[in-house]
C-alpha positions as CSV (number, residue, x, y, z in Angstrom):
1,V,-8.1,-4.3,16.4
2,C,-9.4,-7.3,18.2
3,G,-12.0,-10.1,18.0
4,G,-15.6,-10.0,16.9
5,W,-18.0,-8.3,19.2
6,P,-19.7,-9.0,21.3
7,G,-19.0,-12.7,21.7
8,G,-14.9,-12.3,21.2
9,S,-12.5,-14.8,19.7
10,N,-8.9,-15.1,19.2
11,E,-7.5,-12.4,17.4
12,H,-3.9,-12.4,16.1
13,N,-2.7,-9.1,17.3
14,H,-3.5,-10.6,21.0
15,L,-2.0,-13.8,20.2
16,V,1.5,-12.4,19.1
17,S,2.0,-11.0,22.9
18,S,-1.0,-12.2,25.0
19,A,0.2,-11.2,28.4
20,A,1.2,-7.9,27.1
21,S,-2.3,-7.3,25.4
22,S,-3.9,-8.3,28.6
23,Y,-1.9,-6.1,30.4
24,V,-2.4,-3.1,28.4
25,A,-6.4,-3.8,27.7
26,A,-6.7,-3.9,31.8
27,H,-4.9,-0.7,32.5
28,W,-4.8,1.6,30.0
29,P,-5.5,4.9,31.5
30,T,-7.2,6.8,28.7
31,R,-10.4,5.9,26.3
32,L,-9.7,2.6,24.4
33,I,-12.3,2.3,21.2
34,W,-11.9,-1.3,19.9
35,S,-12.6,-2.3,16.1
36,G,-13.6,-5.9,16.0
37,F,-12.7,-8.5,13.2
38,E,-16.6,-8.2,12.2
39,I,-15.8,-5.2,11.2
40,G,-12.9,-5.4,9.0
41,I,-13.8,-8.2,7.3
42,Q,-16.6,-6.7,5.8
43,V,-14.6,-3.5,4.8
44,Q,-12.7,-4.1,1.7
45,S,-10.2,-1.6,0.1
46,G,-7.3,-1.3,-2.4
47,G,-8.9,-3.2,-5.3
48,A,-10.4,-2.1,-8.4
49,G,-11.3,1.3,-7.0
50,F,-8.1,1.9,-6.1
51,Q,-6.2,0.4,-8.9
52,A,-8.1,2.1,-11.5
53,C,-7.3,5.7,-9.9
54,S,-4.2,7.7,-11.7
55,V,-1.7,7.4,-8.7
56,A,-1.9,3.4,-9.1
57,S,0.5,3.1,-11.7
58,S,2.6,0.0,-12.0
59,A,5.6,2.1,-10.4
60,N,3.6,2.8,-7.2
61,P,4.7,0.3,-4.3
62,V,1.0,0.3,-2.7
63,T,-0.4,-0.8,-5.9
64,A,2.4,-3.5,-6.4
65,A,1.9,-4.5,-2.5
66,M,-1.9,-5.0,-3.2
67,V,-1.5,-6.8,-6.4
68,N,1.1,-9.1,-5.2
69,F,-0.3,-10.1,-1.9
70,E,-3.9,-10.8,-3.1
71,G,-2.6,-12.5,-5.8
72,G,-3.8,-10.8,-8.8
73,P,-5.1,-7.3,-10.1
74,D,-8.6,-5.6,-8.8
75,K,-8.3,-7.9,-5.9
76,S,-9.2,-6.0,-2.7
77,R,-8.2,-6.6,0.7
78,F,-9.8,-6.7,4.5
79,S,-9.2,-3.5,6.1
80,W,-9.2,-4.0,9.8
81,D,-5.8,-1.6,10.0
82,P,-6.8,0.8,7.4
83,L,-10.1,1.6,9.2
84,T,-8.5,1.5,12.6
85,T,-5.9,4.2,11.5
86,L,-8.6,6.3,9.8
87,V,-10.9,6.2,13.1
88,A,-7.6,7.1,15.1
89,V,-7.0,10.1,12.5
90,R,-10.0,11.6,12.1
91,S,-11.9,10.4,15.4
92,I,-15.2,8.7,15.2
93,A,-17.0,11.8,14.2
94,G,-14.9,12.3,11.3
95,V,-15.7,8.7,10.1
96,P,-19.4,8.7,9.5
97,E,-19.7,5.1,8.4
98,V,-18.8,4.0,12.0
99,V,-20.4,4.7,15.6
100,D,-19.2,4.1,18.6
101,C,-21.3,1.5,20.7
102,S,-23.8,3.3,23.0
103,D,-25.2,0.9,24.9
104,C,-22.2,-1.5,25.5
105,D,-20.9,-0.8,28.9
106,G,-18.2,-3.0,30.1
107,K,-14.4,-4.0,28.8
108,N,-12.6,-6.2,26.7
109,V,-11.2,-9.0,28.7
110,I,-7.8,-10.5,26.9
111,D,-6.7,-14.0,28.2
112,P,-3.1,-13.3,29.2
113,T,-2.4,-16.9,28.3
114,T,-4.2,-17.8,25.2
115,G,-4.8,-13.9,23.7
116,S,-8.8,-14.8,23.4
117,N,-10.7,-11.8,24.2
118,A,-14.2,-11.1,25.0
119,W,-16.5,-8.2,25.6
120,A,-17.3,-8.2,29.5
121,S,-20.5,-6.4,29.7
122,G,-20.6,-4.3,33.2
123,S,-20.3,-0.8,34.7
124,P,-19.3,1.9,32.4
125,T,-15.5,2.1,31.8
126,N,-12.9,3.7,29.4
127,Q,-13.5,1.2,26.8
128,S,-16.1,0.7,23.7
129,Y,-16.1,-0.6,20.3
130,L,-17.1,0.6,16.9
131,I,-20.3,-0.2,15.1
132,L,-20.3,-0.7,11.2
133,K,-22.9,1.5,9.8
134,D,-21.9,1.0,5.7
135,A,-19.0,-1.0,4.7
136,E,-19.0,-0.4,1.1
137,A,-19.3,3.5,1.8
138,L,-16.3,2.9,4.1
139,G,-13.8,0.9,1.7
140,D,-14.8,3.5,-0.6
141,A,-13.5,6.1,1.7
142,L,-10.3,4.4,2.0
143,D,-10.0,3.8,-1.7
144,Q,-10.1,7.7,-2.2
145,L,-7.5,8.5,0.4
146,L,-5.5,5.7,-1.4
147,C,-5.8,7.5,-4.7
148,Q,-4.4,10.7,-3.2
149,P,-1.1,12.0,-4.9
150,P,1.8,13.3,-2.8
151,R,1.0,16.7,-1.6
152,Y,5.0,17.5,-2.0
153,A,7.4,16.4,-4.4
154,R,9.8,13.9,-3.6
155,A,12.6,14.8,-1.8
156,S,16.0,14.3,-3.4
157,A,18.5,11.8,-1.6
158,L,21.0,14.1,1.2
159,F,24.1,11.7,0.5
């Protein structure tokens, strides 16, 4: 997750450890696909769509966390981390609501002191960023995943 594209901004995850973030962005040896602030702020999940499903009982810790964090029921949350995780697990091809930027050669440059970041256009690199196609459908897809019951029975304690 990073600041908005293509302009960039200060982003919390980079501010926490600016020097490390800068180093990783500059030296990561494999493909990096960044998910910008502008995507997560548009994608909402965990609200009424999730809270209406059968697994979202008051005993469900995810339901309790969503309601408590957002200050009441049926309120959704910005979905930076859930959508980034979904793309990491399924790949870009497995998440039709986003696409890999096809004309954005360059790299994410993170200031090692301030953590601010911006996309520096240039020659092709191992970096790219996501483009959002359908925020509502992506939020619905995340809610559907949150609504899945456990596949396996809860394991009993070993002690």
